[in-house]
C-alpha positions in Angstrom: 0.2 0.5 0.0 2.7 2.7 0.6 4.0 1.5 -2.5 1.4 2.4 -4.4 0.6 6.0 -2.4 3.8 7.3 -2.8 3.7 5.7 -6.7 0.5 8.3 -6.5 2.9 11.0 -5.1 5.1 11.0 -7.9 2.6 10.9 -10.8 1.1 13.6 -9.0 4.6 15.4 -8.9 5.6 14.7 -12.6 2.3 16.5 -13.5 2.6 19.6 -11.6 6.6 19.3 -12.9 4.5 19.7 -16.9 1.5 22.3 -16.2 2.5 24.2 -13.1 3.0 27.9 -14.2 6.0 30.0 -12.7 7.1 33.5 -12.1 9.2 35.3 -14.2 11.6 37.2 -12.3 14.5 35.3 -9.7 16.1 36.1 -6.4 19.4 37.2 -7.2 21.9 34.7 -7.8 24.7 36.8 -7.9 24.9 36.6 -3.8 27.1 34.2 -2.2 24.4 33.1 -0.5 22.3 32.6 -3.2 23.3 29.0 -2.8 22.7 27.3 0.0 25.0 26.0 2.6 27.1 23.5 0.1 25.7 19.9 2.2 21.8 20.9 0.6 21.3 19.8 -2.9 19.4 21.3 -5.6 19.3 24.1 -3.9 19.2 26.1 -6.3 17.8 27.0 -10.2 18.9 28.5 -12.6 18.0 30.6 -16.1 17.7 29.4 -19.5 21.0 27.8 -21.2 22.8 28.4 -17.7 25.0 24.8 -17.3 26.6 24.4 -14.1 29.8 22.6 -13.3 31.2 21.3 -9.8 33.1 19.3 -7.1 32.4 18.3 -3.4 34.6 16.2 -1.2 32.7 15.2 1.7 34.4 13.6 4.8 32.6 11.4 7.7 33.9 9.9 10.8 31.6 7.9 13.3 33.5 6.6 16.4 31.7 4.5 19.5 29.2 2.2 19.9 25.9 3.8 21.0 22.3 1.6 21.5 19.4 4.7 21.2 21.3 7.1 22.8 23.2 5.6 25.3 27.0 4.9 23.9 28.8 1.9 24.4 32.0 0.3 25.0 33.7 -2.3 22.7 33.3 -4.8 25.8 30.2 -4.4 25.9 29.1 -5.1 23.2 31.3 -8.5 22.7 29.3 -9.4 25.2 26.7 -9.9 22.1 28.5 -10.1 19.5 32.5 -11.9 18.6 33.3 -9.2 16.1 32.8 -5.2 16.7 33.2 -2.2 14.9 34.8 0.5 16.5 35.8 3.1 13.9 34.6 4.0 9.9 35.1 6.5 8.2 34.1 7.2 4.5 35.1 9.8 2.2 32.9 10.7 -1.2 34.7 13.1 -4.2 31.4 14.1 -6.5 31.5 15.4 -9.6 28.1 17.3 -10.9 26.7 19.4 -13.0 23.0 21.1 -13.3 21.1 22.9 -17.2 18.3 24.3 -17.1 16.7 24.2 -20.2 14.1 26.4 -19.6 13.5 29.3 -16.4 11.5 27.1 -14.4 13.3 24.0 -14.7 16.5 22.6 -14.2 18.0 19.6 -14.2 21.0 18.2 -12.0 23.4 14.9 -11.9 25.7 14.2 -9.6 27.9 11.4 -9.8 29.8 10.5 -6.2 33.1 7.7 -5.9 32.4 6.3 -2.7 36.5 5.1 -0.4 34.8 3.1 2.6 36.8 2.8 5.7 36.5 0.1 8.8 37.9 -0.9 12.4 36.9 -4.0 14.3 37.6 -6.0 17.4 36.9 -9.0 17.7 36.8 -11.1 21.4 40.3 -12.5 21.0 41.2 -9.1 21.2 42.0 -9.2 17.3 41.7 -5.6 15.9 41.6 -5.8 12.0 40.1 -3.7 9.1 38.3 -4.5 6.1 37.0 -1.1 2.6 35.9 -0.6 -0.3 36.2 2.1 -2.9 34.5 2.8 -5.9 31.3 3.9 -7.6 28.3 5.0 -5.5 24.3 5.5 -7.4 24.3 8.5 -9.7 21.6 10.4 -9.1 19.4 12.6 -11.3 17.1 15.6 -10.9 14.7 17.7 -12.8 14.1 21.3 -9.9 10.7 22.6 -10.7 9.9 25.9 -9.6 6.3 26.0 -8.6 6.4 29.7 -7.4 9.0 32.6 -7.2 9.4 36.8 -6.5 12.4 38.7 -6.6 13.3 38.0 -3.1 12.3 34.3 -2.8 11.4 30.5 -4.5 9.5 27.8 -4.0 10.6 24.3 -6.3 9.7 20.9 -6.4 12.7 18.5 -6.5 12.0 15.6 -8.5 15.1 13.4 -8.0 15.4 9.1 -9.2 18.9 7.4 -7.9 20.3 4.5 -9.8 21.8 1.6 -8.8 25.1 2.1 -9.5 27.1 1.2 -6.7 28.0 -2.1 -6.4 26.1 -4.2 -3.2 28.9 -7.2 -3.7 31.9 -5.8 -2.2 34.2 -8.5 0.1 37.6 -7.8 1.3 39.4 -10.1 3.5 39.0 -10.2 7.6 40.3 -13.1 10.0 38.1 -15.8 8.9 38.7 -15.5 5.0 37.7 -12.9 2.0 33.8 -12.5 3.1 31.3 -10.2 2.0 31.3 -7.0 3.2 28.1 -6.2 5.4 25.5 -3.0 5.0 27.1 0.0 5.8 30.3 -0.9 4.0 28.9 -1.6 0.5 28.2 1.5 -1.7 24.8 1.7 -2.9 21.5 0.4 -2.3 21.6 -2.0 -5.1 17.7 -0.4 -6.2 16.4 2.5 -8.1 15.3 4.9 -4.9 13.1 7.4 -5.5 14.2 11.0 -4.5 10.8 13.9 -3.8 11.1 16.9 -1.9 10.5 20.7 -1.6 13.2 23.0 -1.5 12.4 27.7 -0.7 14.6 29.8 -0.6 14.3 33.9 0.1 16.3 36.8 0.6 16.2 40.0 2.8 18.8 42.1 3.0 21.8 41.3 3.8 20.6 37.3 5.3 18.9 35.2 4.0 16.8 31.6 5.1 16.3 28.3 3.8 14.1 25.0 4.2 14.5 21.6 1.9 12.1 18.2 2.5 14.2 15.4 0.9 13.0 11.7 0.8 14.6 8.4 -0.4 12.3 5.9 -0.9 13.6 2.3 -1.6 10.5 1.0 -3.6 11.4 -2.9 -4.1 13.8 -5.2 -3.8 17.4 -6.6 -4.6 18.8 -8.7 -6.4 20.4 -9.7 -2.5 17.0 -9.2 -1.1 16.5 -6.6 1.0 15.6 -3.0 0.9 17.5 -0.4 2.4 14.8 1.4 5.4 13.8 4.9 3.4 15.4 8.1 4.9 14.0 12.0 5.1 16.3 14.9 6.1 14.7 18.4 6.7 17.3 21.2 7.0 16.8 24.9 7.7 19.7 27.0 7.6 20.1 31.3 7.5 22.9 33.0 5.7 24.7 36.2 6.8 26.8 38.3 3.9 29.5 39.3 5.6 31.2 41.7 2.4 30.4 41.0 -0.9 31.7 38.1 -1.3 31.6 36.2 1.6 29.0 34.5 3.1 28.2 32.7 6.6 25.5 30.6 7.5 24.3 28.2 10.5 22.2 24.7 9.9 19.8 21.7 11.2 19.3 18.9 9.4 17.6 16.2 10.8 16.9 13.0 9.5 15.3 9.1 10.5 15.6 7.0 8.6 14.7 3.0 8.8 16.0 -0.6 9.4 16.4 -2.5 6.0 13.5 -5.5 5.4 14.9 -8.9 4.1 18.4 -9.7 4.3 21.5 -10.4 2.3 21.4 -14.8 3.5 25.2 -14.4 2.7 25.6 -12.2 5.9 25.1 -13.9 9.9 23.9 -11.9 11.6 24.5 -13.2 14.8 28.6 -11.9 14.1 28.7 -8.3 14.1 25.7 -5.8 15.2 26.5 -4.2 10.7 25.1 -7.8 9.6 22.4 -7.6 11.2 19.2 -5.8 9.8 17.2 -4.9 12.1 19.8 -2.3 13.2 20.2 0.0 10.8 17.8 2.4 11.8 18.3 6.1 13.5 17.6 9.3 13.7 20.1 12.7 13.9 20.0 16.4 14.1 22.9 18.0 12.8 24.0 21.6 13.9 27.0 23.2 10.6 28.2 26.0 10.8 29.2 26.9 6.5 30.9 29.5 4.5 30.3 31.0 0.7 33.1 32.7 -1.3 32.1 33.7 -4.7 34.8 35.5 -6.9 33.7 38.8 -8.1 36.1 39.8 -10.3 39.7 39.3 -11.4 40.3 35.9 -13.7 38.2 33.8 -11.1 35.3 35.6 -11.7 32.4 33.9 -11.5 33.9 31.0 -9.3 32.4 29.6 -5.9 34.6 27.7 -2.5 32.3 26.8 -0.1 33.3 24.5 3.2 30.6 23.2 5.9 31.4 21.4 9.0 28.2 19.8 10.0 28.2 18.4 14.1 25.4 16.0 16.1 24.1 17.6 18.5 21.4 14.2 19.4 21.1 11.0 18.0 19.4 8.1 18.4 20.4 4.6 17.5 19.0 1.8 17.1 21.9 -0.4 18.1 24.6 -0.6 18.6 25.7 1.4 15.7 28.7 3.1 15.9 27.6 7.0 15.7 28.9 10.1 13.8 30.9 12.7 15.2 32.0 14.9 12.6 31.6 16.0 8.8 33.3 18.1 6.7 32.5 18.8 3.6 34.3 21.2 0.9 33.3 22.5 -3.1 34.1 24.2 -6.0 31.0 25.8 -8.5 31.7 27.6 -11.9 28.2 28.6 -14.0 28.2 29.6 -17.2 
């Protein structure tokens, strides 16, 4: 029933994409704060015929286990599992492109390269690490302007994620070469819908924005499981400090479910990361960002941005590794 409802919503959104009228004026895209904090995707649109290329680097560190809102030591986790994860890092290089075939429609493409590393400890006191890297899931989206004025804009995000990331990554462990558990795989293995809504407003030297994006995994993948659906909500405020520089504060809330089904090759009782019923959670991050746009000279039109996010609340259906911090650096250039 939920899938059928989701498909109806998606079809209704596609209808709006084709027929909803929009105004011709736009917010001021020359301001440094006309782009949201760097961690927000699909935050702005372009004028007809405009193209933008971008590069983002994101690094996330996770260390220590959590169950609910309580920390769990490695010794506590090892009472229930022969192996516990102790630390994980994720690095992502993302190439992006945007093109506007019309003033009220912008198309986007995001191509990620993902690098994952996880440290473990077993009951014998042996430390070992596993890793995987490769192409992640490629994402396409259409951004449809629903309303626009000189000072604000509301647009629809209609995204789709293509299962180009591997779900069959393996690495060597003390038990031999095995298929890695769920968080060490590079993609979802499913075609996913990513509907959302974004609103931005400029007011003097200030700008405000909000975005809601869902990731809906509609079917089981080739390994007979489906990742839990995810909802991301962002609220941000930015201030122009000088003509070319703005600073931002952002709150991002995320909620995601446990995995439906399971990979029959994995043993849930061996390590928490292999248990599909221990993957859900909720998290609230606070972020600080800077956006710099070059106003003149040979780099005119280039943008540099950075954002750092730190969790202020985490509830994990664990034990799971908790997130410590996330850093994002990026470059953007429109033509």
